[in-house]
C-alpha positions in Angstrom: -17.8 -12.7 10.0 -19.1 -11.4 6.7 -17.6 -12.5 3.4 -16.4 -9.8 1.1 -18.0 -9.8 -2.3 -15.1 -8.0 -4.0 -11.6 -9.2 -4.4 -9.5 -8.0 -1.4 -7.4 -5.6 -3.5 -10.5 -3.9 -4.9 -12.1 -3.7 -1.4 -9.1 -1.9 0.0 -9.0 0.5 -3.0 -12.7 1.5 -2.9 -12.3 4.7 -0.9 -9.4 5.9 -3.1 -11.5 5.1 -6.2 -14.4 7.2 -4.8 -12.1 10.1 -4.0 -10.6 10.0 -7.5 -14.1 9.9 -9.0 -15.2 12.8 -6.9 -12.1 14.8 -7.8 -12.7 14.0 -11.5 -16.3 15.3 -11.2 -15.0 18.5 -9.7 -12.5 18.8 -12.5 -14.8 17.8 -15.4 -18.0 19.7 -14.5 -16.5 22.7 -12.7 -19.1 24.9 -11.2 -22.1 23.1 -12.5 -24.4 21.9 -9.7 -24.6 18.3 -10.9 -20.8 18.0 -10.9 -20.5 19.6 -7.4 -23.2 17.4 -6.0 -21.8 14.2 -7.4 -18.2 15.1 -6.4 -19.3 15.9 -2.8 -21.4 12.6 -2.6 -18.5 10.5 -3.9 -16.0 12.1 -1.5 -18.4 11.8 1.4 -18.9 8.1 0.6 -15.2 7.6 0.8 -15.1 9.3 4.2 -18.0 7.2 5.4 -16.4 3.9 4.3 -13.2 4.8 6.0 -15.0 5.7 9.2 -17.1 2.5 9.2 -14.0 0.4 8.7 -12.2 2.2 11.5 -15.2 1.7 13.8 -15.4 -2.0 12.9 -11.7 -2.5 13.6 -11.9 -0.8 17.0 -15.1 -2.7 17.9 -13.5 -6.0 16.9 -10.4 -5.3 19.0 -12.5 -4.5 22.0 -14.5 -7.7 21.8 -11.4 -9.9 21.5 -9.8 -8.6 24.7 
């Protein structure tokens, strides 16, 4: 099993931090392309992290059976 480089509380909060950062980019930069791009990238990173964690949990539960 891999060791986590971050404290556990920060590791669990990373997707929420990415979504908050993406939302703040949308709010701060409005319709500017750099704000839209960075907001979309941060929100998609949060979705990707959540999907990878879900896949890892499902894969781990299948191998332990």
